[in-house]
N, C-alpha and C positions, 0 to 999 in steps of 0.2 A: 189235778194229777195229769200225768202224761196220757195222751191219746194218740192212737195210731191214726194218722191222717195223711193227706196228700195234697195240701194246698199249694197253689202256684207260687205263693210268696216265699215258700221255704226252699232255700237253695242248698241246704245240707240235709243229709240223712245221718242219724246216729244209730248205730246198732250196738245194743248192750248184750254182752255175753255174760250170762248169769247162771245161778243154780239155786235151788231151794235151800232154806236155812243158812243163808250167807249174810252175815251182818254187814260186811263191807258192801255187798250188793245192794242192800237196803239203803245204805248211806249214799251210794252212787245214784240210785233212783231219785233220792231227795235232791242231790246236786243237779241232776238233769232236769228235774222239775223247776228248780230255781233258774236254770239256763233258759228253759222253755218260756218262763214268764217274761224274760227280757228279749228273747230271740227264738221264735218258734222254729221247729225243725221237724222233718219226717222221722218218726221213731219206730224202731224195730227191736224186738227182744228175742234172743235165742237162749233157750234153756239147754246148756251144754250136756245135760244128762239125758235128754230125749234121744231115743234110738236114732232118729234121722240126723242128729247133730254129732255123730261120732267123730267126724273130722275135726270139729271144733273142740270136742272133749279131749281128743289126743293132743291138741295144741295148748289148750287153756285150762286143763283140769286143775292145776295148782296155782293159777294166776287170776281167777275171776275176783272181782269184776274187771272186764276189759271192754272198752268201747272202741269202735271203728267209726271214724268220721269221713264221710265221702260226699260228693255232690249228690243231690237228691235224685238225679236222673242217671246215676252211674249204675253199671250192672250189679246184680246181687253180690254180696260178699262171698268169697270163695276161699276155703282154707288153704288152697295151694298158692293163693296170692297174698296171704296174710303178711308176709315180710314187707310188702310194698304199702300196706295200709297205714293211714294216718291214725294213730291209736294212742290211748292213754290206758294205764292199768292201775288197779288197786285203789288208792285214796285219791279221788278226783276233787278238783277245786273248780268253782264256776269260772274263774279267770283263765285257768288252763284250758278248759273245754272251749271257751269262746276264742281264745288265741288259736287253737287248732282249727276251729271253724273258719277263722280269718285266713289261715294258710290254705285250706281247701278251696275257699272262695277266691283266692288269689289276691287278697288285700295285703298280705305280708308274705315274706319269704322266710 
């Protein structure tokens, strides 16, 4: 399963915006686990229902799951910068996630 980690080998961070009792979120976690098996990354999870995540809830309340993909050493995600984020929403596929990781790492445009 996914572990929050910070290994030097990992050049991407994936932040999953999720909520409890979300079937698509469970599917997204499974896809991210499959990606992890092929290509480890720094993982962060944000429960948009948590009081401290109000900015994210305002953005993604009806869109979870959403993932943001960034460089591992990038600043923390900020709701005000969400329009600039490399993201995927709803039904994720391993190939799509890895393609976005390539974009963030500068391997493709």
